[in-house]
C-alpha positions as CSV (number, residue, x, y, z in Angstrom):
1,X,0.2,-0.1,0.1
2,X,3.0,2.5,0.8
3,X,4.4,2.0,-2.5
4,X,1.3,2.6,-4.3
5,X,0.8,6.0,-2.1
6,X,4.2,7.2,-3.2
7,X,3.6,6.4,-7.1
8,X,0.1,8.3,-6.8
9,X,1.8,11.5,-5.2
10,X,4.3,11.3,-8.1
11,X,1.6,11.2,-10.7
12,X,1.6,7.7,-11.8
13,X,-1.5,5.7,-12.4
14,X,-1.4,2.5,-10.8
15,X,-4.2,-0.1,-11.8
16,X,-4.5,-1.6,-8.3
17,X,-7.8,-3.7,-9.6
18,X,-8.1,-7.4,-9.1
19,X,-6.9,-8.7,-12.6
20,X,-9.1,-11.8,-11.9
21,X,-12.3,-10.5,-11.0
22,X,-12.1,-6.5,-11.5
23,X,-12.7,-5.7,-8.1
24,X,-10.7,-2.5,-6.9
25,X,-7.9,-2.5,-4.8
26,X,-6.4,-6.2,-4.9
27,X,-4.2,-7.6,-2.2
28,X,-3.3,-11.0,-1.1
29,X,-6.3,-11.5,1.4
30,X,-8.9,-10.4,-1.7
31,X,-6.2,-12.3,-4.4
32,X,-6.2,-16.0,-2.5
33,X,-9.4,-16.1,-0.3
34,X,-12.1,-13.5,-1.1
35,X,-11.9,-13.0,-4.9
36,X,-15.1,-14.5,-6.4
37,X,-13.0,-16.4,-8.8
38,X,-10.7,-18.2,-6.2
39,X,-13.7,-19.0,-4.1
40,X,-15.2,-21.2,-7.1
41,X,-11.7,-23.1,-7.0
42,X,-12.2,-23.7,-3.3
43,X,-15.2,-24.9,-3.3
44,X,-14.6,-27.2,-6.3
45,X,-11.9,-28.4,-4.5
46,X,-14.1,-28.9,-1.1
47,X,-12.0,-26.9,0.9
48,X,-14.5,-24.2,1.5
49,X,-14.3,-24.8,5.2
50,X,-10.2,-24.2,5.2
51,X,-10.5,-20.8,3.1
52,X,-13.3,-19.6,5.7
53,X,-11.0,-20.2,8.7
54,X,-7.8,-18.6,7.0
55,X,-10.2,-15.4,6.4
56,X,-10.6,-15.0,10.1
57,X,-6.6,-14.6,10.2
58,X,-5.2,-11.0,10.8
59,X,-1.4,-11.8,9.2
60,X,0.0,-13.8,6.4
61,X,2.1,-15.4,9.2
62,X,-1.1,-16.6,11.2
63,X,-2.7,-17.8,7.8
64,X,0.6,-19.8,7.3
65,X,0.7,-21.1,10.8
66,X,-3.0,-22.5,10.2
67,X,-2.1,-23.9,7.3
68,X,0.8,-26.0,8.9
69,X,-1.1,-27.0,11.7
70,X,-3.4,-28.7,8.9
71,X,-2.9,-32.4,8.5
72,X,-0.6,-33.1,6.0
73,X,-2.8,-34.0,3.1
74,X,-5.0,-31.0,3.4
75,X,-1.6,-28.8,4.2
76,X,-0.4,-30.1,0.3
77,X,-3.7,-29.2,-1.1
78,X,-4.0,-25.6,0.1
79,X,-0.6,-25.0,-0.7
80,X,-0.8,-26.4,-4.3
81,X,-4.3,-24.5,-4.8
82,X,-2.4,-20.8,-3.6
83,X,0.7,-21.8,-5.8
84,X,-1.3,-22.5,-8.8
85,X,-3.8,-19.7,-8.2
86,X,-1.0,-17.3,-8.1
87,X,0.6,-18.5,-11.2
88,X,-2.9,-18.3,-12.8
89,X,-3.2,-14.8,-12.0
90,X,0.3,-13.9,-13.3
91,X,-0.4,-15.7,-16.6
92,X,-3.9,-14.2,-16.8
93,X,-2.1,-10.6,-16.4
94,X,0.8,-11.2,-18.6
95,X,-0.6,-13.4,-21.2
96,X,-4.3,-12.9,-21.1
97,X,-4.5,-16.8,-21.2
98,X,-6.9,-18.1,-18.4
99,X,-8.1,-21.9,-17.7
100,X,-11.7,-22.3,-16.3
101,X,-12.3,-22.8,-12.7
102,X,-13.1,-26.4,-13.1
103,X,-9.8,-27.2,-15.5
104,X,-7.9,-25.3,-12.6
105,X,-9.3,-27.0,-10.0
106,X,-8.3,-30.6,-11.7
107,X,-4.6,-29.2,-12.2
108,X,-4.7,-28.3,-8.5
109,X,-6.2,-31.7,-7.5
110,X,-3.9,-33.7,-9.9
111,X,-0.4,-31.7,-8.8
112,X,-1.6,-32.3,-4.9
113,X,-2.4,-36.0,-5.5
114,X,1.3,-36.2,-7.2
115,X,3.0,-34.6,-4.4
116,X,0.8,-36.7,-1.7
117,X,2.1,-39.7,-3.4
118,X,5.7,-38.5,-3.5
119,X,5.6,-37.7,0.1
120,X,4.2,-41.1,1.0
121,X,7.1,-42.8,-0.9
122,X,9.7,-40.5,0.8
123,X,8.1,-41.6,4.0
124,X,7.8,-45.2,3.3
125,X,11.7,-45.2,1.6
126,X,13.0,-43.8,5.2
127,X,11.3,-46.7,7.2
128,X,12.3,-49.4,4.8
129,X,15.8,-48.6,5.2
130,X,15.9,-48.3,8.8
131,X,17.3,-51.6,10.3
132,X,16.2,-52.7,13.7
133,X,18.8,-54.1,16.1
134,X,18.2,-57.6,17.0
135,X,19.7,-59.0,20.0
136,X,21.8,-62.2,19.0
137,X,20.2,-65.7,20.4
138,X,22.4,-67.3,23.0
139,X,23.9,-70.3,20.9
140,X,25.5,-67.3,18.7
141,X,29.2,-67.6,18.6
142,X,31.7,-64.7,18.9
């Protein structure tokens, strides 16, 4: 906000509208949680309850703390949604290309599932490589 104020004082016009919905004064909370376009994505992925909880937070740090407190599966889905939504916003702003909400929801779900499977494999691999010590039998010779 401070940067915009300085630029406005210098006579520069800045378009601060949300490029996804056209609402005035885009900010992080609007873009990631309140924009009518992103709300559709949260609903499509059955994460609306989490979105409503995140809106209650006062700062990005509190929001991220709440995300980190989620079960790992939900964390992956939420972070993937936020990341791909940010990429979609930039793609629309820079290239005027955008996917529908349903296609984007499918992309988020597919990427999140892939990440979840990778996490499961890495957890499983770590467990497989750990060998537990077993006490030798009494009949074992030195």
